[in-house]
C-alpha positions as CSV (number, residue, x, y, z in Angstrom):
1,M,15.6,6.2,-7.8
2,T,13.8,6.2,-11.0
3,N,15.1,3.2,-11.9
4,I,13.6,1.3,-8.6
5,K,10.1,3.1,-10.2
6,N,10.5,1.8,-13.7
7,E,11.4,-1.4,-12.4
8,L,8.6,-1.7,-10.4
9,I,6.1,-0.5,-12.8
10,S,7.7,-2.2,-15.9
11,H,7.2,-5.4,-14.3
12,S,3.6,-6.0,-13.0
13,N,4.5,-9.3,-11.4
14,L,7.1,-7.5,-9.4
15,Y,4.9,-4.7,-8.4
16,V,2.1,-6.9,-7.5
17,W,4.0,-8.9,-5.2
18,T,5.7,-5.7,-3.4
19,Q,2.2,-4.4,-3.0
20,I,1.1,-7.3,-1.3
21,N,4.2,-8.3,0.6
22,F,4.8,-4.7,2.0
23,A,1.1,-4.6,3.2
24,Y,0.7,-8.0,4.7
25,H,4.0,-8.0,6.5
26,P,3.6,-5.1,8.3
27,N,0.4,-5.4,9.1
28,K,0.4,-8.4,10.4
29,I,3.4,-7.5,12.9
30,E,0.9,-4.7,14.1
31,G,-2.2,-7.7,14.6
32,S,-4.0,-7.6,11.7
33,K,-6.3,-10.7,11.4
34,L,-6.2,-10.4,7.5
35,S,-4.7,-13.7,6.0
36,K,-2.5,-13.1,2.9
37,D,-5.5,-14.5,0.7
38,Q,-7.6,-11.8,1.9
39,T,-4.9,-9.4,1.5
40,I,-4.7,-10.2,-2.3
41,R,-8.4,-10.2,-2.9
42,I,-8.1,-6.4,-1.5
43,F,-5.4,-5.6,-4.1
44,E,-7.1,-7.3,-6.9
45,T,-10.8,-6.3,-6.2
46,N,-10.8,-3.6,-3.5
47,D,-13.3,-5.6,-2.0
48,L,-13.6,-4.0,1.3
49,T,-16.7,-6.0,2.5
50,M,-14.8,-7.8,5.5
51,G,-16.0,-4.7,7.2
52,S,-12.5,-4.6,9.2
53,D,-10.8,-1.8,10.1
54,D,-7.5,-4.2,8.6
55,A,-8.8,-3.8,5.4
56,L,-9.4,-0.4,5.0
57,E,-5.8,-0.1,6.5
58,T,-4.5,-2.4,3.8
59,Q,-6.4,-0.5,1.0
60,N,-5.2,2.7,2.2
61,H,-1.5,1.1,2.4
62,F,-1.7,0.2,-1.7
63,R,-2.6,3.8,-2.2
64,L,0.4,5.0,-0.2
65,F,2.5,2.9,-1.7
66,D,1.5,4.2,-5.1
67,Y,2.0,7.7,-3.8
68,M,5.3,6.8,-2.9
69,L,6.1,5.7,-6.4
70,K,4.6,8.9,-7.9
71,T,6.7,11.2,-6.0
72,V,9.9,9.0,-5.4
73,N,11.9,12.1,-7.4
74,E,11.0,15.0,-5.3
75,P,12.8,15.7,-1.9
76,L,10.7,14.5,1.4
77,S,9.2,17.1,3.0
78,K,6.9,17.8,5.8
79,E,3.9,18.0,4.1
80,M,4.8,15.1,2.0
81,M,4.7,13.2,5.4
82,I,1.7,14.9,6.3
83,Q,0.3,13.4,2.9
84,M,2.0,10.0,3.4
85,N,-0.1,10.0,6.8
86,M,-3.2,11.2,5.7
87,I,-3.2,8.6,2.9
88,L,-2.8,6.0,5.6
89,K,-5.0,6.6,7.8
90,E,-7.9,8.1,5.8
91,I,-11.6,6.7,6.3
92,I,-13.4,5.9,3.2
């Protein structure tokens, strides 16, 4: 698993691609109204001026992905899953 983390971190284009696509596509399946360009803008600037729950969920998705990279070598636990859900559903 460490290889995945190192690859993503060392290749910034791969990291950005993964962040954007792993946020955009699942959110779109769940009914998000954000375009891919809006998703990119949120990733690049943390711009939440769209004022929608979709924008906040997208930003939280980016934060969750970073948390997952940070904890990739830790065994999955109940506490970790609770933390992941809290990150995803956090209202800033």
